[in-house]
C-alpha positions in Angstrom: 0.0 0.0 0.0 2.8 2.4 0.9 4.5 2.0 -2.5 1.2 2.2 -4.4 0.0 5.4 -2.7 3.4 7.1 -3.0 3.9 6.3 -6.7 0.3 6.9 -7.7 -1.1 9.6 -5.4 1.9 12.0 -5.1 2.2 12.8 -8.9 -1.6 13.3 -9.0 -1.3 15.8 -6.1 1.6 17.6 -7.8 -0.5 18.0 -10.9 -3.4 19.3 -8.7 -1.0 21.9 -7.2 0.1 23.1 -10.7 -3.6 23.2 -11.7 -4.5 25.3 -8.7 -1.7 27.8 -9.4 -2.6 28.0 -13.1 -6.3 28.4 -12.3 -5.5 31.3 -10.0 -3.5 32.9 -12.8 -6.4 32.4 -15.3 -8.9 33.8 -12.8 -6.8 36.9 -12.4 -6.7 37.4 -16.1 -10.4 36.9 -16.8 -11.5 39.1 -13.9 -9.7 42.0 -15.8 -11.7 41.3 -19.0 -14.3 43.6 -20.5 -17.0 41.1 -19.8 -16.4 41.3 -16.0 -16.3 45.1 -16.3 -19.7 45.2 -18.0 -21.3 42.6 -15.9 -20.0 42.7 -12.3 -22.4 39.9 -11.3 -19.8 37.5 -12.9 -17.6 38.0 -9.9 -20.4 36.4 -7.8 -20.8 33.6 -10.2 -17.2 32.4 -10.2 -16.9 31.0 -6.7 -20.3 29.3 -6.7 -19.8 27.9 -10.2 -16.4 26.5 -9.5 -17.6 24.8 -6.3 -20.8 23.2 -7.5 -19.4 22.1 -10.9 -16.2 20.7 -9.3 -18.2 18.6 -6.8 -20.5 17.0 -9.4 -17.4 16.0 -11.4 -15.7 14.6 -8.3 -18.8 12.5 -7.7 -18.7 11.1 -11.2 -15.0 10.3 -10.7 -15.7 8.4 -7.5 -18.6 6.5 -9.0 -16.6 5.4 -12.0 -13.6 4.5 -9.8 -15.9 2.3 -7.7 -17.3 0.6 -10.8 -13.8 0.0 -12.2 -12.6 -1.6 -9.0 -15.8 -3.8 -9.0 -14.8 -5.2 -12.4 -17.4 -3.4 -14.6 -14.8 -2.2 -17.1 -13.5 -5.7 -17.6 -16.7 -6.3 -19.6 -16.7 -4.0 -22.7 -20.5 -3.6 -23.1 -21.1 -2.9 -19.4 -18.1 -0.5 -19.3 -19.4 1.5 -22.2 -22.9 1.6 -20.7 -21.5 2.8 -17.4 -19.5 5.6 -19.1 -22.5 6.7 -21.2 -25.0 6.7 -18.3 -22.6 8.6 -16.0 -21.9 11.1 -18.7 -25.6 11.7 -19.2 -26.1 12.2 -15.5 -23.2 14.6 -15.3 -24.5 16.8 -18.1 -28.0 16.8 -16.6 -26.5 17.9 -13.3 -24.4 20.5 -15.0 -27.6 22.0 -16.6 -29.1 22.3 -13.1 -25.9 23.8 -11.8 -25.6 26.3 -14.6 -29.2 27.4 -14.2 -28.8 27.8 -10.5 -25.6 29.8 -10.6 -27.0 32.1 -13.3 -30.1 32.9 -11.1 -28.0 33.3 -8.0 -25.6 35.7 -9.7 -28.6 37.6 -11.2 -30.3 38.0 -7.8 -27.2 38.9 -5.7 -25.8 41.1 -8.5 -29.0 43.0 -9.1 -28.3 46.6 -10.0 -31.4 48.1 -11.7 -34.8 47.0 -12.8 -34.4 48.2 -16.4 -31.5 45.8 -17.1 -32.8 42.9 -15.0 -34.3 40.7 -17.8 -31.3 41.3 -20.2 -28.7 40.7 -17.5 -30.5 37.6 -16.2 -30.6 36.1 -19.7 -26.9 36.7 -20.3 -26.0 35.3 -16.8 -28.1 32.2 -17.4 -26.5 31.7 -20.8 -23.0 32.1 -19.4 -23.8 29.8 -16.4 -25.3 27.1 -18.6 -22.7 27.4 -21.3 -19.7 27.2 -19.0 -21.2 24.5 -16.8 -22.4 22.2 -19.6 -19.4 22.6 -22.0 -16.9 22.4 -19.1 -18.5 19.3 -17.6 -18.5 17.6 -21.1 -14.8 18.2 -21.4 -14.0 17.1 -17.8 -16.4 14.2 -18.1 -14.4 12.8 -21.1 -11.2 13.4 -19.2 -12.5 11.6 -16.1 -13.7 8.7 -18.2 -10.4 8.4 -20.0 -8.4 8.6 -16.7 -10.5 5.9 -15.1 -10.5 3.5 -18.1 -6.8 4.0 -18.8 -5.6 3.7 -15.2 -7.7 0.5 -14.8 -6.2 -0.9 -18.0 -2.7 -0.4 -16.8 -3.2 -1.6 -13.3 -3.3 1.8 -11.5 -6.1 2.3 -8.9 -8.4 5.1 -10.3 -9.3 5.9 -6.7 -5.8 7.2 -6.2 -5.7 9.6 -9.2 -9.3 10.3 -10.3 -10.3 13.0 -7.9 -7.1 15.1 -8.0 -7.0 15.1 -11.8 -10.7 16.0 -11.9 -10.4 18.9 -9.5 -7.2 20.4 -11.0 -8.2 20.3 -14.7 -11.8 21.0 -13.7 -11.0 24.4 -12.3 -8.7 25.3 -15.1 -11.1 24.4 -17.9 -14.1 26.0 -16.1 -12.2 29.4 -15.9 -11.0 29.2 -19.5 -14.4 28.4 -20.8 -16.0 31.0 -18.6 -13.7 33.6 -20.1 -14.6 32.6 -23.6 -18.3 32.2 -23.1 -18.7 35.4 -21.1 -16.8 37.4 -23.7 -19.0 36.1 -26.6 -22.4 36.5 -24.8 -21.6 39.9 -23.3 -20.6 41.1 -26.7 -24.1 40.1 -28.1 -26.1 40.8 -24.9 -28.4 43.3 -26.8 -29.4 40.6 -29.3 -31.5 37.4 -29.0 -28.4 35.1 -29.0 -28.2 34.8 -25.1 -31.9 33.8 -25.0 -31.3 31.3 -27.8 -28.4 29.8 -25.9 -30.5 29.5 -22.7 -33.3 27.8 -24.6 -30.9 25.4 -26.4 -29.2 24.3 -23.1 -32.5 23.9 -21.3 -33.9 21.8 -24.1 -30.8 19.6 -23.9 -31.4 19.4 -20.1 -35.0 18.3 -20.6 -33.9 15.6 -23.1 -31.2 14.4 -20.6 -33.8 14.3 -17.8 -35.9 11.9 -19.8 -32.9 9.7 -20.7 -31.6 9.5 -17.2 -35.1 8.8 -15.7 -35.5 5.9 -18.2 -32.3 4.4 -16.9 -33.3 2.4 -13.8 -29.7 2.2 -12.6 -29.1 6.0 -12.7 -32.6 7.5 -12.1 -32.2 7.7 -8.3 -29.1 9.8 -8.7 -31.1 12.7 -10.1 -32.5 13.7 -6.6 -29.6 12.5 -4.5 -26.6 14.5 -3.3 -27.9 18.1 -3.7 -27.9 19.0 0.0 -24.2 18.4 0.4 -23.6 20.5 -2.8 -25.6 23.4 -1.2 -23.5 23.0 2.0 -20.3 23.1 0.0 -21.3 26.2 -1.8 -22.2 28.0 1.4 -19.1 27.1 3.3 -16.8 27.9 0.3 -18.5 31.3 0.1 -17.8 31.9 3.8 -14.1 31.0 3.0 -14.1 33.5 0.2 -15.3 36.3 2.5 -12.6 35.4 5.0 -9.9 35.6 2.3 -11.3 39.0 1.1 -11.2 40.4 4.7 -7.6 39.2 5.3 -6.2 40.0 1.9 -5.4 43.7 2.6 -3.7 43.0 5.9 -1.9 39.8 4.8 -1.2 40.1 1.0 0.8 36.9 1.1 -2.2 34.8 2.2 -4.5 34.6 -0.9 -2.0 32.7 -3.1 -1.6 30.0 -0.4 -5.3 29.4 0.2 -6.0 27.3 -3.0 -3.0 25.1 -2.4 -3.7 24.5 1.3 -7.4 23.8 0.6 -6.7 22.0 -2.6 -4.1 19.5 -1.4 -6.0 18.8 1.9 -9.3 18.4 0.0 -7.6 16.1 -2.5 -6.2 13.7 0.0 -9.6 13.6 1.7 -11.4 12.8 -1.5 -8.8 10.2 -2.5 -9.3 8.5 0.9 -13.1 8.7 0.6 -13.0 7.3 -2.9 -10.9 4.3 -1.8 -13.1 3.8 1.3 -16.4 3.9 -0.7 -15.0 1.4 -3.2 -14.0 -0.9 -0.2 -17.5 -0.6 1.3 -19.1 -1.5 -2.0 -16.7 -4.4 -2.6 -17.0 -5.9 0.9 -20.7 -5.1 1.3 -20.2 -2.7 4.2 -17.4 -4.5 6.0 -14.8 -2.0 7.4 -11.1 -3.0 7.5 -9.8 -0.7 10.2 -6.0 -1.5 9.9 -5.9 -1.0 6.2 -7.8 2.3 6.2 -5.8 3.7 9.1 -2.6 3.0 7.3 -3.9 4.7 4.1 -4.9 7.7 6.2 -1.3 7.9 7.7 0.4 7.6 4.4 -1.8 10.3 2.7 -1.2 12.6 5.7 2.6 12.1 5.4 2.5 12.6 1.6 0.8 16.0 2.2 3.7 17.5 4.1 6.5 17.4 1.5 4.2 18.7 -1.2 3.2 21.6 1.0 6.8 22.4 1.8 7.8 22.1 -1.8 5.2 24.6 -2.8 6.3 27.1 -0.1 9.9 26.8 -1.2 8.9 27.6 -4.8 6.9 30.6 -3.6 9.9 31.8 -1.7 12.2 31.3 -4.6 10.0 33.2 -7.1 8.9 35.8 -4.6 11.7 36.6 -2.1 9.5 39.4 -0.7 7.5 36.8 1.2 10.2 36.5 3.9 9.1 33.2 5.2 10.8 32.5 8.6 11.1 29.4 10.7 8.1 30.3 12.9 5.9 30.6 9.8 7.1 27.3 8.4 6.4 25.5 11.6 2.9 27.1 12.0 2.1 26.5 8.4 3.1 22.8 8.6 1.0 22.3 11.7 -2.0 24.0 10.1 -1.7 21.8 7.0 -1.4 18.6 9.1 -4.4 19.6 11.1 -6.3 20.4 7.9 -5.3 17.2 6.2 -6.2 15.1 9.2 -9.6 16.7 9.5 -10.3 16.0 5.8 -9.3 12.3 6.3 -11.5 11.9 9.4 -14.5 13.6 7.7 -14.0 11.2 4.8 -13.8 8.2 7.1 -16.7 8.9 9.4 -19.0 10.3 6.7 -18.5 7.2 4.5 -19.3 4.9 7.4 -22.3 7.0 8.6 -23.8 7.3 5.1 -23.3 3.7 4.2 -24.9 2.5 7.5 -28.0 4.6 6.6 -28.4 3.3 3.1 -26.8 6.3 1.3 -24.1 5.8 -1.4 -21.0 7.7 -0.2 -20.1 8.3 -3.9 -23.0 10.8 -4.1 -22.6 12.6 -0.8 -19.1 12.6 0.7 -17.0 14.8 -1.6 -19.0 18.0 -1.1 -18.8 17.7 2.6 -15.0 17.3 2.4 -14.4 20.1 -0.1 -16.8 22.5 1.6 -15.5 21.9 5.1 -12.0 21.9 3.8 -12.3 25.3 2.1 -13.6 26.9 5.3 -11.4 25.2 7.8 -8.2 25.6 5.7 -8.9 29.3 5.2 -9.5 29.8 8.9 -6.3 27.9 9.9 -4.2 29.9 7.3 -5.6 33.1 8.6 -4.7 32.1 12.2 -1.1 31.3 11.0 -0.7 34.8 9.6 -2.3 36.4 12.7 0.0 34.5 15.1 3.2 34.8 13.1 2.8 38.3 11.6 
């Protein structure tokens, strides 16, 4: 297990760190675009869209990883059917997410009655376009990752969620930049309305298809409460970052890495544990899972230290001292341990009550992780500086 986790998980986590850094760079660029200047409600949309969309993609990754480890992809017909049905469910969920974030951004970003209908139409178009197109791209990537890793003897539970989260955020922001630029440029025409009608029509078609699939129909109504919880807690984390940014300018660049790595080791563990519960029909192997938790927690530390060293090298003005390094390390260990414990107890609790952890656990981990990691990092800066 030690060799497997080190070889498979560590590279995936390094990719996720690079993805978080690049996503932050892309976010900074698109927030300076003309579309964001003309439609400030897009600032509100970004955080909610990233969170909700990322979690439905993580759920797809854990479902497919479980199926792969149960041998479904060893049979070609069943494997293809599993990929198709999960892709249909993901696109349906992305339609719901896109509509929701468009309406939320429209309500919270309301400026004047005269522009309400026009801005709502554009925001719905952007939310739907970004969510559906982005989920289609990441859905294909997740499917390819799970199938390829299974074929070459790599456990998809170890790499699926970090790959999905890192590339998911990057692709979402890139597509958001493109879709918002196009639709804001034609916001005085009927094109945004046509886009909304088109995506909602696709959603209606997918709803019929998924409902007709008896193996997937129950997923339509499951897992939404954790998604709402994750969106709320991540928004709270965003407010904390905003309040601390002026006093501690070095804090915001560290937030996505602390939260991202901690969240990823939590989702990797939850994905493995969910697969184990499905495979062993609910039997819990304490020694194995405790060892996995310890290894993932230890893997977390050198990656965090490596990122800090890179930050110090490229930005000497940070002036990171020994006290900060010790406090930062302690904070990341506490954060990582909390994510692992949430994954462990949430999986056991949900399974015992007849819920599939694949549909529920990830949002609890990422939502709590964003809020807890941000609070811990703020405390580190408050104590040290």
